[in-house]
Each structure stands twice: as C-alpha cells, then as structure tokens.
N, C-alpha and C positions, 0 to 999 in steps of 0.2 A: 468622670475621668479626671485624675489629677494631672496637671500639666506643669512640667518644668520649663519655664520660659528662660531662654538664654539670650542675652543681649550682648552683641559683639561690637567693638569699635575697631575697625580695620586700621585706623591711624596709629593707635598705640597698643594694639593687641591685648587690651584688657577685657575681661569677660565678667559679667555680672549675671547672677541667676536668681530667679524668684519662683517660688512654688505657688501656682495658681490653682484655685479650686473653690470649694464651698465650705463656709463656716457655719457652725451652729452655736446657739447660746448655751452657756454652762453656768448655772446659778448656784453651784455647790462650792465655789472657791472659798468662801469663809470656812467651811468645814474642812476642806483640803488643807488650808493654811493653818488651821488650829491643830490638825493632826500632824502636820509636817512643818513646824515653825521655821526650820532651816531654809525653807523655800520662799520665805518672805523676802521681797526685794523692794525697798522703799524708793528706788530710783526709777521705777517703771510706772506707766499709766494703768496697767492692769496685767492680767494673767491669761494664759492660754493652755490648753491641753492638746498635744499633738499626737500623731499616730506612733511616733518613735520615742520610746522611753529613754533612749540614749541622749535625747535633746534636753532632758531635765536640767534646769539651771541655766540654759542658754537664754540670751536676750535676742529678740527678733523685732523687726518692724512689721506691724500689721497695716496693710494698705487696703482701703475700701473706697469705692467711688463715692465722691461727695462728702467724705469724712476726712478729718486731718489724720495724717500718719500717726500711729501710736506705738511707742516703745513698750514691748510686752516681755514678760518672763515666762518661760515654759515651766509651769509648776505642777503639771499633771500630764498623764498620757493615757492612751486607749488601752483597754484590756486586750491582752494578746489574742483572744479568740474573736475580737471585734475588728482587728486591723485589716484583714483581707476584705471584709465587707465594706469598711469605710473607704479603703482605697479604690475598690471597684466602683463605688458610688461617688467618687470625687471629693470626699470630705477630707479637708486638710487640717482642721483644728476646731476645737470648741473654745469659744471666747467668753471671758469674764462678763457676766451680765451688766456690770457697771460700765463697760465699754460699748454695750450693744446700742444700736440706733434703730428705732422703728419696731415693728411687730416682731415677735419671736418666731420668725420663719427663716429658713436657710438663706444665706446671702453669699454672693461672690466676693472673693478677696484674694490677696496675695500675701505671702510671707517672705520677707527679705532678710538676709543677713545684714546686720547694721552697717558694716563697711561697704557692702554692695549697694545699699540704698543711698548712702552718702555719696558714693561715686556717681550713681545714676542722676541724682539731683544736681550735682556739680556739672555733669555733662549737659543737662538741659539748660543750665544757665549760660554755658559757654556757647551753645549753638544758637 
C-alpha cells in the first residue's frame, strides 16, 4: 500500500507531504537517457521512474533510512497497464542502480517535493 504522509504544523499552518512506499532498482537508466537525452539533468544525484508519467522532468528528494537524502529527477515512468498493480503493491518508484544501497531487493523509502523536504528539515532544526 502506498501511503501519503501528511505532516502538519499547527503553529504556522504549513503542511508538508511525502509519498511513502517501496522502491525497486532500475538498471536501465543509461538506455532511457540515451533514448531521451532531454531528460538528462546534471544537477541531480540520480534518476527515478514513478507511477505517474505526468511527473516526468520533476525533481524530488529520495529519503531512505540510513542513507543520505538524494535529489533525483523523474526520467521514466511505469507502463500504463502496470500502474494499478504497482499501486496495489505499494511500489512508489524504481531507483537508478547508481543510487542503490545493498542487495537488489525492495526497500522502503519516501519521495518528497524539494520545498517540502527543505521545510521539514528546517522544522527539525528549530525544535
């Protein structure tokens, strides 16, 4: 199951949201980027494929337990006929093999909008 985590601050009524779920390794990004060179983004640590093709070109923050946050670009997306299955099983993204840590088995992660993650980190420093 994919979970949208909503984090509220009652003092300033700001809301941040993160998509929580399972990630899988994606080792075909060199081929994807060779086919679609306009998707190359030299300002990110790596790439992801999400369930929503409308997110192509967006930059998100990938958060994994025990790993540094990684700025990633959405460079690929799930095939239309796979989306329902992926969502039912809690898969939120396929991650560039260059960013993968450990064995190639599913891992828990969160995907954050860049501004929301920056806000959340600032709130942690304030508290």
